[in-house]
N, C-alpha and C positions, 0 to 999 in steps of 0.2 A: 890158395887166395880166395877171398870172399868175393863174390860177384858185386856188380854194382846194383844189378836187380834185387839182391839179398838184402840190400843196404837201403835202397828206395822204399821197399814195401813196409818194413816195422816204422820207419820215420814217417811215412805217408799216414798209417793208423795212428801213431804217436800225435802227429800234428793235427788230427781230428778234433783230438780235446786236449790241444795245448793253452789253455786258458791259463792266465797268472803270470804270464811273463817270464820274468828271471826265476820264478820257482818252478820253471819248467827243467830248470838245469838238473834239479834232482832225479827228475823221471829218465831225461836224457841219459845221466849216468847210472841208472838202474839197467837201462836197456843195454848200453855199450859195455860196461863193464862186468854186471854181474849175469845178464841173461845172455848176452852174445858172446862175452867176453873178447872183443874187438880188441882191446886195450886195458892196460893195467890202470888202478885206481891212481896211483902217482902220477901217470902219464896223464889220466885226465883231468886232476887236480891243475897241473901244469898247463893244459889246454885251458881250463877255465881262466887263469890268471893272465894268460894270452889274451883272450876274449875280452876281459874286463879293461886291458891296456889299451887296446886298438880301437877305432872307430866302428860303430854296429851295434846290433840288439845280441846282447850275451846269448841268449837261449838259440840263436839262429847261428852265430857263430860258432857255439858249442858243437852243434850237429855237424857243421861242415869240417871242425877241426877233427871229430870222430871218424868221417867218412875219409879225411886225408890219412889219418893213420891207419886206418882199416884196408883203403883201395887206392890210395893217390888222389890225383886230380879226379878221376871218374867217380871213387867214392864220395869225394868232398861234394862234387856235383848232385849226385843221387841224393845224398842226406839231405842237403841245403832246399833242394825242389821239393822233394818229398815232404819235408816237414812245413815247408813254406805254402805248398800248392792248395791244401784247405783253406789256409785264412785267406788267401787271394780268391778264390771262389766263394766263400761265404760273404766276404766284404763287397765285392762285385753285385751279388744278388740283392745285398741290403742297400747299396748305392742305388740301383734301379729303382727298388721300393721308394726309397727316399726321394729321389728326383721326382717321381710321378704321383706320390701319394702325401708329401709334406703340407699340403694346405688343408688338409681335412682337419676339422676342429680337434678331434682326438689326437692325432698325430701331432698338433701343436702344442697341445697340452704336455703330450710325453714327452716332446723334447725341450720344454720348458723346464721339466722337472730333471730332466737328464743332463743339462747344462748346467744347473746346479749340483747335480753329483760330481761332473766332471773337475769343478772347481775344486770340490774337495779331495778327488783323486789328485790334481795337480799338487794341491798343498801338501798332501800325505807324502807324496813323492819329493816334494822339495824338504820336508822335515826328515825322512828317511835318508835322503841322500846326504842331507848335512849333517845328520849325527854319526854317518860313517865316514864321512870324507873331512870335516873339520876337527881336526886333532889339538889344534894348540890356537891361543888367541891370534897370531899372526893370520889365521886362515880368514878370519872376520873380515876386514877391509878388502879381502880381494874379493868375498861373496858380496859386499856391500856394493862395491864399485862395480861390479857384473850386474847387479839388479838394477842401478840406476841408470847404467849405459843402456841396455835393452829397454828399460821403461821408458826412456826417452829416443828409442828406435834407431840407437847407433848399430851399425851390421854386428850381428853374434860373432862373425868369422874375425874381424878385429877385435872383438872383445877377449877371443880365445887367444889369439896370438900374443895379446898384451898379458893376459894371464900366464900363459907359459913362459914370455920373459921375466915377468914378475916372479915365476916359481924358481927359477934358475937362481933368485938371491934368496929363496927360504933356507933357512937353517935346517935341513934335511942330514940327517946321517949318510953316509955312504954306505952301501952294501958289502958283502965281501967279493974280494976279486973274482973275476970271470974264470970258469972253468974250462980251459980251452979244448981239452979233450972232449967234454960234452958237445961240442958244435964242429970238431975236426971234420966228420963224414959226413954231415949235413947237407952242405952244397950240393957234394956229387951225388946224393941220394935226390935230390929235387931239381934235377936238370931236366928231367922229362916234364915235371911239374910246369916249370919255368915255360918250356916250350908252349906247354898246351894253353898256359895263362896268357902269352904271347899272341897265341892265333886267336883266343878269346877277345883280347884287348884289340887286335886287329878288325874283328867282325865287329866288334861294338863303334869302333872309330869308322867303320865303312857306311854302319847304319845311321850314326850322327851325322856322316857328311851326306847321306841320302835324306836325311830329315831337314838338313840345314838348306839344301836346294830345293826340295818340293813340299815340304810341311814345316815351316818356320816356326809355328807355334808350338808343335811338338818337340822340336828341337830345345826350344827355350825351357819346355817342362822337364825333358830329360836332363839338360844342362842344371837346371836347379836342384832336382832330386841327387844327382851324381854329386851335387857340392853339398847338399845336406848328409847325405849318408859319409861323405869323406870326412867331416868334421864333428861327427858326433860321438863324441868321445864320452864314456860313462853308460851307456845301455840305451835302450829303445826310447826311454824317457828324454832323454838329452836331444833327441832329434825335433820334438816338439817346439821349442824355442826357435831354431833355424827354420824349420818347416814354416810355423805362423808367420815370422820375419818375411820370409819370401814370397808364399804364396797369398797372404794377405795384405801385408804393408807394402811390399814392392810392385808384385805384378797385380794384385786386385783379382786373382783369378776366382776366389771366393769369399764371400762376405765375413766378417769374424763370428757370428753366430752360428753359421752354417760351417765353418772351421770346427768349431766346439762339437757340433753334432756329429762330425766324422770321427772325433777322438772317443766320441761316447759310442758310436758302433764299432770303433776298434779296439773296445774294452770288451764288448758281447761277441765279439768273433775270435776264434782262436788264433794264436800266432802273437809276434811283438806288436807293440802299439804302432810301429812305423808303418803297418799296413794300412794306416789313414793315408798313404801315400796314393792307395788304389782309389781311394775317394775322392781325393781332390783331384786327381788325373781323370777320373769319370764325370765328376760335375763341370770339369773344364773342357774336356774332348771327347767324351763318350768312351765307347769299349776301347779304341786306339788309345787314348788318353790313360785310361787305367792301364793296360798293358805296358806302356812305355813308362809311366811314372813307377809301376812295379819293379819293372827290370832295373831302373836306374836307381831305386832306392837301395837295392840289395848287392848290386855289383861291386861297387868300390870296396866295401868292407869284405865281401868274399875274397876280392884278388888280395888286399892287404895281408888278410890272414895267410893264405897260401905262401906270400912272399916272404913273411917275417917269421914264419914258424920256426924255420932251421935255426935261427940267429936271436930266439927271443932269450935263449938263456943268458946270452952276452949282453943284449939291451937291458934286462930286468936288472942286472949287476951295477950297470952304469949311473953313477950318482946323477949327471946332467939329465938324462932320459928321466929319471924318477922324479926329479925335481920338476921338470917341465910337466910332465903328466899329472903330478900333485895340482900345480897351478891351473892346469886344465881343468879337472874335476872341480876344484872349488869354484872355479867360473861358471861352472853348470848348475852348481847349488844356487848361485844367484839368478841366472838365466831361467831355470824353471820356477822360481819365486817371482821373478818378473812376469813371467807366462800366466802364471795364477793368478797375480792382480790384474793385468790386463784381460783375461778372460772373464774375471768376475766383473769388470764393468761392462761386458756387453751380455750378461745376465738380468732379465727381468725380476728383480728382487721382490717377492710377495712373502707374507708371513710364512705360508707353506713352504716357500721354496727356501728360504734362510732356515726352516727347522729339517728339512730335507737335506741340505748340505751338512749341517751340524752332525745330524745322526749318520750322515755317510761316513764322516771324517771321522767319528767318533768308532764307529765300526770298523773302518781299516784301522785305527790305531791298537784296537783289540784283536788284530790279525783275522779279520773276517776274509772270506775269499772274495776277490774285487768281481769276480763274476755275481756272485750271489747278491752283492751290494749294488750293482748297476741293477739287476735285475728286479731287486725289490724296489730301487728307485724309478723303475720304469712302470712296475705295477702300481705303486701310490699315484704316480703321474696320470696314468691313464683312469685310476679312479676317480682322481681329481676333475679331469677332463669330464668324466660323464655326470659329476654331480651337477 
């Protein structure tokens, strides 16, 4: 059996260059299936389907799935931590630099341009997510309703529940009957995993209790990030509307322009965009806040993956499950669209930022790598600041 260290190190190396969010799934597949042969291609594909159907960033979840198949709970934790650790380190360093250097004229100009690029990124995400999610005309009212609701600051979690309820009424065909044989032995195989997950959850509950008594601000931060991750269906970008609502609109931990800057930094660091939670945590409560926010934004989806994996074959064939997930994913198209508009309102639009946003959007539609789009936007913004 492969050791946890043998899983951790390759994923740590991969995490150092994990730019591009969901596109990293292809590299994870190459490592796990072709190079290491930890699992078959069909098993990996089933895992990706599971990761897309549950909350959390797809690429991060895929690493945990590979580790789970290769070494159980220890393998899942090793892959998850190894892949995410570089993103945390880079984001923490950039957060420190941002906090103490953002008032410099060059930095101000740099982020003025990057905010425009972020609007283009969110618009492209909404369009890309929409084209793959909206299959029929009846999806449009769900998207429109979610957009309007979030624009007027309705709690996104209420929107998600409403969309799931609407999804149950959608005319979606049922899949084939579940294959009972595929699931029969899975619960027994995962009893040890379940025990370790329960230990993890008990430890998390203990930490939350300590924070509640001694550091109420950190407790609120952790609870918020746990809630964001638990409801972020559809990949990393789906967390942005939830996080923006919580940290900007409800708690006012960071201002809207600062949150946009955090998203921009999340795109120039490796790892999923949910690493923006590290930035928010640091801006709100320093190093402790960064650590708490990061742990909280990844814990729920990791736990859900391990608990549902043995039963996913049954869930994915259940027509009601599929209908609810369809409604939820449709709502996230609207939520991302609403965030795009609201973030755009907080950008200081000038002729050059408009041109930059349009150019960034066009480049993204032409499949340019997001890292190079953000980097080019940063260089152009810096040049404008020097003129």
